[in-house]
N, C-alpha and C positions, 0 to 999 in steps of 0.2 A: 624081181618077182615078189619078194616078201613085202615090199612097200605097197605094190598094187593090191596084194591080198588084204593088207590091213586097211587100205582105203575102201575097198569094196565091202569089207566086213563092217566098217563104220557106217556105210550106206545101209546095209541090212539092219544094223542096230537102230538107225534112225527110223527105218520103216516099221520095225517091231515096236519101237517106242511110240510112234504115232498111233499104231493100232492099240497098244495097251492103255495109253493115256486116254484114247478115244473111248475104249470100253469103260474105263474108270469114270470119265466125265459123263458119259451117257448114263451110267448107273446112278450117278449123283443128281442128274438134272433132267432126265427124260420123264415126262408125264403125258398120258394120252390127251390131256386137255391143253398142253402147251403152257404159256404164261411165263416162260423163262426170261422174257424181256423185263419182267418186274424186278427192278433193282431198288425198290423202296420197302416193300413188305415181304417179298420173297415167299408169297403164299403157296407157290407150287411145291415148295419143300414139304408141305404138309401131306402131299400125296406120295411121298417117298419114305419108305421104311428106314429105320435106323440101321438095320442090317445092310441094306443096299447102299446107304450113305457111307457106312464104314468100309465096306468092300471097295467102293469106288475111290474113297479117300486114299487108301493105302496103295492100291494098284496104280493110281494116277501119279501120286507123289514119288513113288519109288521108280517109276518108269520115265518120268519127265526128263531127267538128265540125259537120256539116250538121244534126245533131240540134238544135243551139242555135237555128238558123233556124226549124226546125219548131216548137220550143216558143214562139218569138216569135209565130209565126202563131197557135198555139193561144191564147196569152194575149190577142191582139187580138180574137179571137172571143168570149172570155169577159169582156172588159173592161166591157161595158155592165152587167154584174151586180155589178161592184165593182173599181175600178181598183187598189186596194192588193192585194187578194187575187189578181187576175190577174197583177200584176207579181211577186208572191211565187211564183206557179206558174212563171212564166218563169225567175226567178232560181234556184229550187230545181232545176228541170229542167235548166237550163244548167249549173249546178254539178255535178249528178249525172252528166251525160254528159262533163264535163271529167274527172271522176274515172274514169268508165267508159272513157274513151280511154286513161288510164294503165293500167287493168286489162287491156284487150284488147292493148295494146302490149307487155305483158310475157309474154303467152301463148307467143309463139314461143320465148322464151328458156327457159321451163319445158320446152317440148317438146324443144328441142335438148338440154337436160340429161338428160331421160329417154332420148333416143336414145343419148347417150354412156354412160349407165349400162348400157343394154342391150348396148352394144358392149364392156363390161368395165371401164369407168372407175369409180373409187371416188368418186362425186360425190353420194352420198346426202345428206350434210350440206348441200351446196350447194343441192340441190333443196328441202330443208326450209326453208332460209333464204329462197330465192326465194318459196316458197309462203307463208311467214309475212308476206312483204312484198307479196304480190299479192292473196290471197283477201279481205283486209279491204275492199279497194276495191269489190268487187262487192256486199258487204253494205251498204256506204254507199249504193250505187246503189239497192239494193232498198228500203232504208228511205226514201230520198228519193222513190221511186215510190209508197210508201204515203202519204206526206204530199201529194204531187201529186194522188193519186187522191182523197183526202178533199176537197181544194179543187175538183177537177174535178166531183165529184158535187154538192157544196154549191152551186157557182155555176150549174151547168146546171139543177139542180132549182128554182132561183129563177125560172126562166122568162124571165129578162132577157137571156140571151146570144143569140148568133147561131145556136146549136145547138138542135135539138129536144130535149125532155126525155128521150126514150128513149135518147139517146146517153150519158146518165149511166152506164148499165150497162157501157158499153165503156171502163171506166177502165183504165189500164195495169196496176194491181195485180190486177184481176179477170182480165184476159187472161193475165197472167203466171201466175197461179194455175192457170188452165185448161191452159196449156202444161205446167206441172209435173205436173198430174193425169194428163194424157194420157200422159206419159212413165212415171210411177211406177206407173200401172195397166197398163203394158206394151201399149199400143195401138200399132198399126203407124204411125199418123200421129205419135204422140208421139216415136218414134225419130227422125223427121225434123225436127220443130219445136223440140224441146228444145235442141239444140245452139245455136240462134239465137233462143231464146225471147223475150228482151227486144226483139229487132229485129222478130220476127214480130208481137209485141203492138203495137209502135209503127207498123208498116206498116199495121195495121188502124186504129189511132187516127188517124193522119195521113190515111189514105185516106178514112175515114168523115167526118172533119172537112172535107176538101176537097169531098167529094160532097154533104154536107148544106148547104154554103154556095155551091154551084155557081151559083146564081141571082144571087149578088151581083155587082156590077160588078167587072170586073177580069179576070185571066187565068183562063180556064175549065179 
C-alpha cells in the first residue's frame, strides 16, 4: 500500500510540476504578438516586464525538478511491459528535464540582456554568446522526448502496462508537435499554448496517466 501511495504521489508531483513550470514559462515568454520563435534577437522579451520575468524564472526553476518524480510514476506504470525499457524511459526523461532546468534557468538572463540592449547598451555580442550556450539545451530536451515517445508507444501497445492502449497516441512528442502546429498555423489557442508547449504536453500526459490508473490502490 505504502509503495503504491508514493508512486501515485510522485505522479501528482509531476502533474503539479508541469502546471507550475508552465505558469512560469508562460509568464516569461508569452506576448500577444508572438515572436517566441526568434532565437537570434529575442525581441519579444521587450514586451515582458522584469517583474513577470522574475516571477516566471523562480517558479519555473524551483518546480522543474518535480518532472523527475512524474517520470518515475510513468515508468512504474509501464514497468510490467519491460523493466529495462521502463527504467530507460525514466532515466532519459529525468536527464532531459535536468537539462531543461538549465535551459529555463537561463531565460531570465537572456531577457535581461535584451532589455539592456533596448535601453542603449552595446551587449549584442553578449546576447549571442548567451544564446549559443542556452538554445542547445532545449534541442537536447526535444530529442530526448522523441526517444521517450518511441518507448512510450512501444510499451503501451504491448498491452502489458497499467495504461489502456489508446493512451499511446498521447506521447510527449505528438502533443508537442500539436502545440507547434497550433502556433505556426496562427490559431488563437496556439498563441497561448506555444510559450509553455513542453509543459502543456506533459500536463496532459501526467493528467491522463493519473486518470487512467485512478482505480489502482493508492492516492486518488
